[in-house]
C-alpha positions as CSV (number, residue, x, y, z in Angstrom):
1,M,-54.7,-243.1,81.3
2,R,-57.9,-245.1,80.9
3,F,-58.4,-245.1,84.6
4,V,-57.8,-241.3,84.7
5,A,-60.3,-240.8,81.9
6,A,-62.9,-242.9,83.7
7,A,-62.3,-240.9,86.9
8,L,-62.7,-237.6,85.0
9,A,-65.9,-238.9,83.4
10,A,-67.3,-239.7,86.8
11,L,-66.4,-236.3,88.2
12,F,-68.0,-234.7,85.1
13,L,-71.2,-236.6,85.5
14,G,-71.5,-235.6,89.1
15,A,-70.8,-231.9,88.3
16,S,-73.3,-232.0,85.4
17,V,-76.0,-233.6,87.5
18,L,-75.6,-231.0,90.2
19,F,-75.6,-228.2,87.7
20,A,-78.7,-229.6,85.9
21,E,-80.6,-229.4,89.2
22,Q,-80.0,-225.7,89.5
23,A,-82.6,-223.5,87.7
24,D,-81.5,-220.3,86.0
25,E,-83.3,-216.9,86.5
26,S,-85.9,-217.8,83.9
27,G,-86.7,-221.1,85.5
28,K,-85.0,-223.2,82.8
29,H,-82.4,-225.9,83.6
30,A,-78.9,-226.0,82.1
31,S,-79.7,-229.4,80.6
32,A,-82.5,-227.7,78.5
33,A,-79.8,-225.6,76.8
34,L,-77.2,-228.3,76.7
35,P,-78.6,-231.8,76.3
36,E,-77.0,-234.5,78.4
37,A,-76.0,-236.3,75.2
38,L,-74.0,-233.3,74.0
39,L,-72.4,-232.8,77.4
40,A,-71.3,-236.4,77.3
41,R,-69.9,-236.1,73.8
42,A,-67.9,-233.0,74.8
43,A,-66.6,-234.8,77.9
44,A,-65.5,-237.8,75.8
45,L,-63.8,-235.4,73.3
46,R,-62.1,-233.6,76.2
47,D,-60.7,-236.9,77.6
48,R,-59.5,-238.1,74.2
49,A,-57.6,-234.8,73.7
50,L,-56.0,-235.1,77.1
51,E,-54.7,-238.6,76.3
52,E,-53.4,-238.0,72.8
53,N,-53.5,-235.4,70.1
54,Q,-51.2,-233.9,67.4
55,A,-50.8,-230.3,68.7
56,F,-47.2,-230.7,69.7
57,D,-46.4,-232.1,66.2
58,I,-48.0,-229.1,64.6
59,V,-46.1,-226.5,66.6
60,R,-42.9,-228.5,66.1
61,S,-43.5,-228.4,62.4
62,L,-44.1,-224.7,62.4
63,T,-41.1,-223.7,64.5
64,V,-38.7,-226.2,62.9
65,E,-39.8,-225.9,59.3
66,V,-40.6,-222.2,59.2
67,G,-39.2,-220.6,62.3
68,P,-39.4,-216.8,62.8
69,R,-42.3,-215.2,61.0
70,L,-42.0,-211.4,61.1
71,A,-44.7,-209.7,59.1
72,G,-43.8,-209.2,55.5
73,S,-40.6,-211.3,55.7
74,E,-39.7,-214.5,53.8
75,G,-40.6,-216.3,57.0
76,D,-44.1,-214.8,56.9
77,R,-44.6,-216.0,53.4
78,A,-43.3,-219.4,54.3
79,A,-45.7,-219.6,57.2
80,V,-48.7,-218.9,54.9
81,A,-47.6,-221.7,52.6
82,W,-47.0,-224.0,55.5
83,A,-50.5,-223.3,56.9
84,L,-52.2,-224.1,53.6
85,T,-50.3,-227.3,53.2
86,K,-50.8,-228.4,56.8
87,L,-54.6,-227.7,56.8
88,R,-55.0,-229.7,53.6
89,E,-53.0,-232.6,55.1
90,L,-55.2,-232.6,58.2
91,G,-58.4,-232.8,56.1
92,F,-59.9,-229.3,56.5
93,E,-62.3,-227.9,53.9
94,H,-62.9,-224.5,52.4
95,I,-59.3,-223.5,52.9
96,A,-58.6,-220.0,51.7
97,T,-56.4,-217.0,52.0
98,Q,-57.6,-213.4,52.6
99,P,-55.0,-210.9,51.3
100,V,-53.7,-208.5,53.9
101,T,-51.2,-205.6,53.5
102,V,-48.7,-205.6,56.3
103,P,-45.8,-203.3,57.3
104,R,-42.3,-204.4,56.6
105,W,-39.6,-203.5,59.1
106,E,-36.0,-204.8,59.3
107,R,-34.3,-205.1,62.7
108,G,-30.7,-204.7,61.5
109,D,-27.8,-204.6,64.0
110,I,-27.6,-203.0,67.4
111,R,-24.9,-202.1,69.8
112,V,-25.5,-200.4,73.1
113,A,-22.7,-199.5,75.6
114,I,-22.3,-197.3,78.6
115,T,-19.3,-195.1,77.9
116,E,-19.1,-193.3,81.3
117,P,-18.7,-193.4,84.2
118,Y,-18.1,-197.2,84.1
119,P,-18.0,-198.6,80.5
120,Q,-20.2,-201.7,80.0
121,Q,-21.7,-203.4,77.0
122,L,-25.5,-203.9,77.3
123,V,-27.8,-206.5,75.8
124,A,-30.6,-204.9,73.9
125,A,-33.1,-205.4,71.1
126,A,-34.6,-202.8,68.8
127,L,-38.3,-202.1,69.3
128,G,-40.5,-203.0,66.3
129,G,-40.9,-199.9,64.1
130,S,-37.9,-198.1,65.4
131,I,-35.9,-195.9,63.1
132,G,-32.1,-196.3,63.0
133,T,-29.3,-194.1,64.2
134,P,-26.7,-192.5,61.9
135,A,-24.2,-195.1,60.8
136,S,-21.7,-193.8,63.4
137,G,-24.3,-194.1,66.2
138,I,-25.4,-191.7,68.9
139,T,-23.5,-190.8,72.0
140,A,-25.4,-188.8,74.6
141,P,-26.0,-188.3,78.3
142,V,-28.8,-190.5,79.8
143,I,-31.7,-189.2,81.9
144,G,-33.7,-191.9,83.7
145,F,-37.3,-192.1,84.7
146,E,-39.1,-194.6,86.9
147,N,-42.1,-194.8,84.6
148,L,-43.9,-193.1,81.6
149,D,-45.9,-190.8,83.8
150,E,-42.7,-189.3,85.2
151,L,-41.4,-188.8,81.7
152,E,-44.7,-187.1,80.7
153,K,-44.5,-184.6,83.6
154,T,-40.9,-183.6,83.0
155,P,-40.3,-180.4,81.0
156,A,-38.8,-180.9,77.6
157,T,-36.0,-178.5,78.5
158,K,-34.6,-181.1,80.9
159,I,-34.9,-183.9,78.3
160,A,-33.7,-182.4,75.0
161,G,-30.5,-183.8,73.8
162,H,-30.5,-186.8,76.1
163,I,-31.1,-190.5,75.7
164,V,-34.1,-191.2,77.8
165,Y,-34.3,-194.4,79.9
166,V,-37.6,-195.6,81.4
167,G,-37.6,-198.4,84.0
168,D,-40.9,-199.6,85.4
169,R,-40.2,-203.3,86.2
170,M,-42.9,-205.7,85.2
171,A,-44.4,-207.8,88.0
172,R,-45.0,-211.6,87.6
173,T,-48.7,-212.5,87.7
174,Q,-50.7,-215.6,86.8
175,D,-53.1,-213.7,84.5
176,G,-50.4,-211.5,82.9
177,S,-52.3,-208.4,83.9
178,A,-49.1,-206.5,84.8
179,Y,-48.2,-206.5,81.1
180,G,-50.9,-203.9,80.2
181,T,-49.1,-201.3,82.4
182,A,-45.5,-202.3,81.7
183,V,-46.0,-202.3,77.9
184,K,-47.1,-198.6,77.7
185,K,-43.5,-197.5,78.0
186,R,-42.7,-199.5,74.9
187,S,-45.7,-198.6,72.8
188,D,-46.1,-195.0,73.8
189,G,-42.7,-194.1,75.1
190,P,-40.8,-193.5,71.8
191,A,-43.2,-190.8,70.5
192,L,-43.4,-189.1,73.9
193,A,-39.6,-189.0,74.2
194,A,-39.3,-187.7,70.7
195,R,-41.8,-184.9,71.3
196,K,-39.7,-183.8,74.3
197,G,-36.5,-183.6,72.2
198,A,-34.8,-186.8,73.2
199,R,-32.2,-188.3,70.9
200,A,-33.2,-191.9,71.6
201,L,-35.2,-194.1,74.0
202,L,-34.1,-197.1,76.0
203,I,-36.6,-199.0,78.2
204,R,-36.4,-201.9,80.7
205,S,-37.9,-204.9,78.8
206,A,-41.6,-205.4,79.2
207,G,-41.0,-208.9,80.5
208,T,-40.2,-210.9,83.7
209,S,-37.1,-212.8,82.6
210,K,-34.0,-212.9,84.7
211,A,-32.1,-214.4,81.8
212,R,-30.0,-212.0,79.7
213,F,-32.5,-211.7,76.9
214,A,-34.1,-208.5,75.7
215,H,-37.8,-208.4,74.9
216,T,-38.8,-206.7,71.7
217,G,-42.3,-205.5,70.7
218,G,-44.1,-203.0,68.6
219,I,-44.2,-199.2,68.9
220,S,-47.5,-197.4,68.5
221,Y,-46.9,-194.4,66.2
222,E,-49.5,-192.0,65.0
223,A,-49.0,-190.7,61.5
224,D,-47.6,-187.3,62.6
225,D,-45.6,-188.5,65.6
226,P,-41.9,-187.7,65.6
227,K,-39.6,-190.7,65.8
228,V,-36.4,-191.6,67.6
229,P,-34.3,-194.8,67.8
230,A,-35.8,-197.0,70.5
231,A,-34.6,-200.3,72.1
232,A,-35.3,-202.5,75.1
233,L,-32.6,-203.6,77.5
234,A,-32.5,-207.1,79.1
235,N,-33.6,-206.8,82.7
236,A,-30.2,-207.6,84.0
237,D,-28.7,-204.8,81.8
238,A,-31.5,-202.4,82.9
239,D,-30.4,-203.2,86.5
240,M,-26.8,-202.3,85.5
241,L,-27.8,-199.0,84.0
242,E,-29.9,-198.1,87.0
243,E,-27.0,-198.8,89.3
244,Q,-24.8,-196.5,87.4
245,L,-27.6,-193.8,87.2
246,N,-27.9,-194.1,91.0
247,S,-24.1,-193.7,91.5
248,G,-24.3,-189.9,91.4
249,H,-22.0,-189.7,88.4
250,P,-23.2,-188.5,84.9
251,V,-24.0,-191.5,82.6
252,S,-23.5,-191.5,78.9
253,I,-24.4,-194.2,76.4
254,H,-23.4,-195.0,72.8
255,L,-26.2,-196.5,70.7
256,M,-25.9,-197.8,67.1
257,L,-29.0,-199.2,65.5
258,S,-29.4,-200.0,61.8
259,A,-33.2,-200.7,61.9
260,R,-35.2,-199.4,58.9
261,E,-38.7,-199.4,57.5
262,L,-39.3,-200.9,54.1
263,P,-42.2,-200.7,51.7
264,A,-45.4,-202.6,52.8
265,E,-45.8,-206.2,51.7
266,R,-48.6,-208.5,51.0
267,S,-49.4,-211.3,53.5
268,A,-52.6,-213.2,54.2
269,N,-55.0,-214.5,56.8
270,V,-55.4,-218.3,56.4
271,I,-58.9,-219.6,56.9
272,A,-60.3,-223.1,57.0
273,E,-63.6,-224.6,58.0
274,L,-65.4,-227.7,59.2
275,P,-68.8,-227.1,57.6
276,G,-71.8,-227.3,59.8
277,S,-74.6,-229.8,59.2
278,E,-77.9,-227.9,59.9
279,A,-76.9,-224.3,60.5
280,G,-73.8,-224.0,58.3
281,D,-74.1,-220.3,57.9
282,E,-73.5,-219.8,61.7
283,I,-69.9,-219.7,62.7
284,V,-67.9,-220.6,65.8
285,L,-64.6,-218.8,65.3
286,L,-61.3,-220.2,66.6
287,A,-58.4,-217.7,66.2
288,A,-54.6,-217.6,66.6
289,H,-52.0,-215.5,64.8
290,L,-49.5,-217.0,62.3
291,D,-46.8,-214.3,62.5
292,S,-44.2,-213.9,65.2
293,W,-41.3,-211.7,66.2
294,D,-38.0,-212.5,64.6
295,L,-35.7,-213.1,67.6
296,G,-37.0,-216.6,68.5
297,T,-39.0,-219.2,66.6
298,G,-42.4,-218.1,67.8
299,A,-43.2,-221.3,69.7
300,I,-45.2,-219.8,72.6
301,D,-46.2,-216.7,70.6
302,D,-48.1,-217.9,68.8
303,G,-47.1,-221.3,67.5
304,A,-48.8,-223.0,70.5
305,G,-52.0,-221.1,69.8
306,V,-51.9,-222.1,66.1
307,A,-51.5,-225.7,67.1
308,V,-54.3,-225.6,69.7
309,V,-57.0,-224.2,67.4
310,I,-56.0,-226.4,64.4
311,E,-56.0,-229.5,66.5
312,A,-59.1,-228.7,68.4
313,A,-61.0,-228.4,65.2
314,R,-59.3,-231.5,63.7
315,L,-60.4,-233.6,66.6
316,I,-64.0,-232.5,66.1
317,S,-63.8,-233.3,62.4
318,E,-63.1,-237.0,63.4
319,L,-66.4,-237.3,65.3
320,P,-69.1,-239.5,63.6
321,E,-71.4,-236.5,63.0
322,A,-70.6,-232.9,62.2
323,P,-71.9,-230.3,64.6
324,R,-74.8,-228.2,63.4
325,R,-72.7,-225.0,63.1
326,T,-69.6,-224.3,61.1
327,I,-66.3,-224.2,63.0
328,R,-63.9,-221.7,61.3
329,V,-60.2,-221.5,62.0
330,L,-58.6,-218.1,61.5
331,L,-54.8,-217.9,61.4
332,A,-54.4,-214.1,61.4
333,A,-51.7,-212.1,59.7
334,N,-49.6,-209.6,61.6
335,E,-50.9,-209.5,65.1
336,E,-47.6,-208.3,66.4
337,F,-47.3,-205.2,64.3
338,G,-50.8,-203.8,64.4
339,L,-53.5,-206.4,64.0
340,S,-53.5,-206.1,60.2
341,G,-55.2,-209.5,59.7
342,A,-57.7,-209.1,62.5
343,K,-58.8,-205.7,61.1
344,A,-59.1,-207.1,57.6
345,Y,-61.2,-210.0,58.8
346,A,-63.5,-207.7,60.7
347,A,-63.9,-205.3,57.7
348,A,-64.7,-208.2,55.4
349,N,-67.2,-209.8,57.9
350,R,-68.9,-206.7,59.3
351,E,-72.1,-207.6,57.4
352,Q,-71.9,-211.2,58.5
353,L,-71.4,-210.3,62.2
354,G,-74.7,-211.8,63.2
355,N,-73.6,-215.2,61.7
356,H,-70.6,-215.2,64.1
357,V,-72.1,-217.0,67.1
358,I,-69.0,-216.8,69.3
359,G,-65.2,-216.6,69.0
360,F,-62.3,-217.6,71.1
361,E,-58.6,-217.2,70.6
362,A,-55.4,-219.0,71.7
363,D,-52.6,-216.5,72.1
364,F,-51.0,-216.8,75.6
365,G,-48.5,-219.7,75.2
366,A,-49.1,-223.2,76.4
367,G,-49.7,-222.7,80.2
368,R,-52.6,-224.7,81.7
369,V,-56.1,-223.2,81.4
370,Y,-57.2,-222.4,84.9
371,Q,-60.4,-220.3,84.3
372,L,-63.1,-219.7,81.8
373,A,-64.2,-216.1,81.3
374,S,-66.6,-214.6,78.7
375,R,-68.0,-211.5,77.2
376,V,-71.6,-212.4,76.3
377,K,-75.0,-210.9,76.8
378,A,-76.2,-211.3,80.4
379,S,-79.1,-213.5,79.2
380,D,-76.5,-215.9,77.8
381,L,-74.4,-216.4,81.0
382,E,-76.3,-219.6,81.8
383,L,-75.0,-221.1,78.5
384,V,-71.4,-220.3,79.6
385,K,-72.1,-221.8,83.0
386,A,-73.4,-225.0,81.4
387,M,-70.3,-225.2,79.1
388,H,-68.1,-224.7,82.1
389,A,-69.5,-227.9,83.7
390,V,-67.5,-229.9,81.1
391,L,-64.3,-228.1,82.2
392,A,-64.8,-228.2,86.0
393,P,-63.3,-231.7,86.3
394,L,-60.0,-230.3,85.1
395,G,-59.9,-227.8,88.0
396,I,-61.0,-224.9,85.8
397,S,-62.9,-222.2,87.7
398,M,-65.7,-219.9,86.4
399,G,-64.4,-216.4,85.6
400,D,-66.1,-213.0,84.9
401,N,-68.0,-211.7,82.0
402,Q,-65.4,-209.0,81.1
403,A,-63.1,-211.0,78.9
404,G,-61.2,-209.3,76.1
405,G,-61.2,-212.5,74.0
406,G,-57.7,-212.0,72.5
407,A,-56.2,-209.4,70.3
408,D,-57.1,-210.9,67.0
409,L,-60.7,-211.1,68.0
410,S,-60.9,-207.6,69.4
411,P,-62.2,-205.9,66.2
412,M,-65.0,-208.4,65.9
413,R,-65.7,-208.3,69.7
414,K,-65.9,-204.5,69.6
415,L,-68.5,-204.9,66.8
416,G,-70.6,-207.1,69.1
417,M,-69.4,-210.7,68.6
418,A,-69.7,-212.8,71.8
419,V,-66.4,-214.3,73.1
420,L,-65.2,-217.0,75.4
421,A,-61.8,-216.7,77.0
422,P,-60.1,-219.8,78.4
423,R,-57.5,-218.1,80.7
424,Q,-54.1,-219.7,80.8
425,D,-51.5,-219.7,83.5
426,G,-49.1,-216.9,82.4
427,S,-46.8,-217.1,85.4
428,E,-43.8,-217.9,83.1
429,Y,-45.1,-216.6,79.8
430,F,-43.4,-213.2,80.0
431,D,-40.0,-214.8,80.7
432,Y,-39.9,-215.8,77.1
433,H,-42.4,-213.5,75.3
434,H,-40.9,-211.5,72.4
435,T,-37.3,-212.8,73.1
436,A,-34.8,-215.1,71.4
437,D,-35.7,-217.6,74.1
438,D,-39.2,-218.2,72.6
439,T,-38.4,-221.7,71.3
440,L,-40.0,-225.1,71.2
441,D,-38.4,-226.4,74.4
442,K,-40.6,-224.0,76.4
443,I,-43.8,-225.9,75.6
444,D,-44.9,-228.5,78.1
445,H,-46.5,-231.3,76.1
446,Q,-49.2,-232.2,78.8
447,N,-50.1,-228.5,79.3
448,L,-50.5,-228.1,75.5
449,N,-52.8,-231.2,75.5
450,Q,-54.9,-229.7,78.3
451,N,-55.4,-226.5,76.2
452,V,-56.5,-228.6,73.2
453,A,-59.0,-230.5,75.4
454,V,-60.5,-227.2,76.6
455,Y,-60.7,-225.6,73.2
456,A,-62.1,-228.8,71.5
457,A,-64.8,-229.3,74.2
458,L,-65.9,-225.7,74.1
459,A,-65.9,-225.5,70.3
460,L,-68.0,-228.7,70.0
461,L,-70.5,-227.3,72.6
462,A,-70.8,-223.9,70.9
463,A,-71.2,-225.5,67.5
464,D,-73.7,-228.1,68.4
465,M,-75.9,-226.7,71.2
466,P,-79.5,-226.1,70.3
467,A,-79.4,-222.5,71.5
468,R,-77.0,-219.9,70.2
469,F,-75.2,-216.9,71.7
470,A,-76.7,-213.5,70.8
471,T,-74.9,-210.7,69.2
472,R,-73.9,-208.0,71.7
473,E,-74.3,-204.3,71.4
474,P,-71.3,-202.7,69.7
475,E,-68.7,-201.3,72.0
476,A,-67.9,-197.6,72.1
477,D,-64.4,-198.1,70.6
478,T,-64.8,-200.0,67.4
479,K,-61.6,-198.9,65.7
């Protein structure tokens, strides 16, 4: 590994020299914004993280000692306690909780079966926020749609009294972009089906798995939306249902679901800091979410992210000198069920927005980072390019300036906080996302180390560079 580190350092020095020779639009060189000594420290930190770090031990501890962490549950409370203990053990300062009110929903039991024409049991999972059926269940004819648009265009008279099924198979992509389309049937489908008189909604899981696991996830209800029981079918079982719907025979399904909503509970964001030396009031924000769905142990979503941001900050804390800016770790409450923690953080820090120099989030499993994207002011793009020089030896390309930055940073980003987005390879992420198969064995140790190396190097650069990222103009949608 020492030879590999030396080779990477040589590659880095070549890349940084080449970059330093290129003037930006204002005639300044990258090295003027990022001194060579800082670039060298970031490269050394990167190489150290690649060789050895504690991220896998952290995610192992969270998944084994706490496990599922559904908002408002006992697991959620145990996760907050775990985070406080772990951060103290790792030497963080200014550790605190920010109280957050979160919804409380109980999954209960589920049974789904085709009753005619060819009886079959189906593997399914209730969607988060679904209501239950009567204790005896619901038996009704099924009407199928290829996608949500088709359901939208169909008159209610054809849908009333049916169980609605929406297909819309999700494609496998490196960047996970197909999820944004596929997930709409889950988030928006239940309310739409209910408005059209459906008795229940079934969807093909918003996921790419060929294994017989259903993918859960939250429903987006407005306060006055009608509600129906809603569940996702494993992809193999969605195939089975579609085959029967295509047989030309009427299809009926029996659905029993005991899900229920309970009174809201108290949870908390967990926040810890590495205080800055010269500009301690300026903050570099590293975020992940502490909660998870209840089917698996939340290893990739988002135990890996929790481990990455904690370990990246911890490695920086071991450097001989603290960076000039404060590095703040935010472990957000209830990302899965409505961004409760992210919204609470933004509400509490709206007046301190200008102190938030930049933020980045880890919430896409543990696939290798392949690209660095951003959302910064155009005048700050040269800073991003200079930071990218430290990542280039890892084969990481330069991305666009349209990054979302992660769900838990979206409220702050919409207010105008600059964001960086290390984009991870998500080719396999949606095989396990929101399923019972989201477990520790899905994390590749070396890939996780590469993530830590990327986040640690970027955090050090952002926290110690002489220049700082400017606050952007607020976005139109700041909800």
